[in-house]
C-alpha positions as CSV (number, residue, x, y, z in Angstrom):
1,X,-15.5,-61.8,-3.0
2,X,-18.5,-59.7,-2.1
3,X,-20.7,-61.7,-4.5
4,X,-19.7,-65.0,-2.8
5,X,-20.6,-63.5,0.6
6,X,-24.0,-62.4,-0.7
7,X,-24.6,-65.8,-2.2
8,X,-23.8,-67.5,1.1
9,X,-26.1,-65.0,2.9
10,X,-29.1,-66.1,0.8
11,X,-29.0,-69.6,2.3
12,X,-28.7,-68.6,6.0
13,X,-32.5,-68.3,6.8
14,X,-33.2,-71.7,5.2
15,X,-30.3,-73.4,6.8
16,X,-30.9,-71.9,10.3
17,X,-34.7,-72.4,10.2
18,X,-34.8,-75.9,8.6
19,X,-37.7,-77.8,10.2
20,X,-39.1,-74.8,12.0
21,X,-42.1,-74.1,9.8
22,X,-44.0,-72.0,12.4
23,X,-40.9,-69.8,12.9
24,X,-40.6,-69.4,9.1
25,X,-44.2,-68.4,8.9
26,X,-44.0,-66.0,11.8
27,X,-40.9,-64.3,10.3
28,X,-42.7,-64.0,7.0
29,X,-45.8,-62.6,8.6
30,X,-43.9,-60.0,10.6
31,X,-41.9,-59.0,7.5
32,X,-45.1,-58.6,5.4
33,X,-46.6,-56.4,8.2
34,X,-43.5,-54.2,8.2
35,X,-43.4,-53.9,4.4
36,X,-47.1,-53.0,4.3
37,X,-46.8,-50.6,7.2
38,X,-49.5,-52.4,9.2
39,X,-49.5,-54.3,12.5
40,X,-48.9,-58.1,12.7
41,X,-52.5,-58.3,14.0
42,X,-53.8,-56.8,10.8
43,X,-51.9,-59.3,8.7
44,X,-53.1,-62.2,10.9
45,X,-56.7,-61.1,10.8
46,X,-56.8,-60.5,7.0
47,X,-54.6,-63.4,5.7
48,X,-54.8,-67.1,5.7
49,X,-54.0,-67.2,9.4
50,X,-57.5,-66.0,10.3
51,X,-58.6,-67.5,13.6
52,X,-55.4,-66.8,15.5
53,X,-56.6,-64.7,18.4
54,X,-53.5,-62.8,19.2
55,X,-50.5,-61.6,17.1
56,X,-48.3,-62.0,20.2
57,X,-47.4,-65.7,19.5
58,X,-46.4,-64.9,15.9
59,X,-44.2,-62.0,17.1
60,X,-42.6,-64.3,19.7
61,X,-41.9,-67.0,17.1
62,X,-40.5,-64.3,14.7
63,X,-38.1,-63.2,17.4
64,X,-37.0,-66.8,18.0
65,X,-36.5,-67.2,14.3
66,X,-34.3,-64.1,14.1
67,X,-32.3,-65.3,17.1
68,X,-31.7,-68.7,15.4
69,X,-30.5,-66.9,12.3
70,X,-28.2,-64.6,14.3
71,X,-26.7,-67.6,16.2
72,X,-26.2,-69.4,12.8
73,X,-24.5,-66.3,11.4
74,X,-22.1,-66.1,14.3
75,X,-21.2,-69.7,14.1
76,X,-20.8,-69.6,10.3
77,X,-18.1,-66.8,10.3
């Protein structure tokens, strides 16, 4: 039973963020920053997203992505 719940959980981000490429990137950027223990600004300045002046838009998009996933989880129960 728990395995089937875990398997379903693996698909939530992809299903909830389908077609929202900027939100997916933003969520990945913020996750990478947290794992590395650095700011989102550091990841943006050093990665392939060089040229983005402020990390604030990425953080806002990541919050939108997380909200979409949360809404999807609530409706999927």
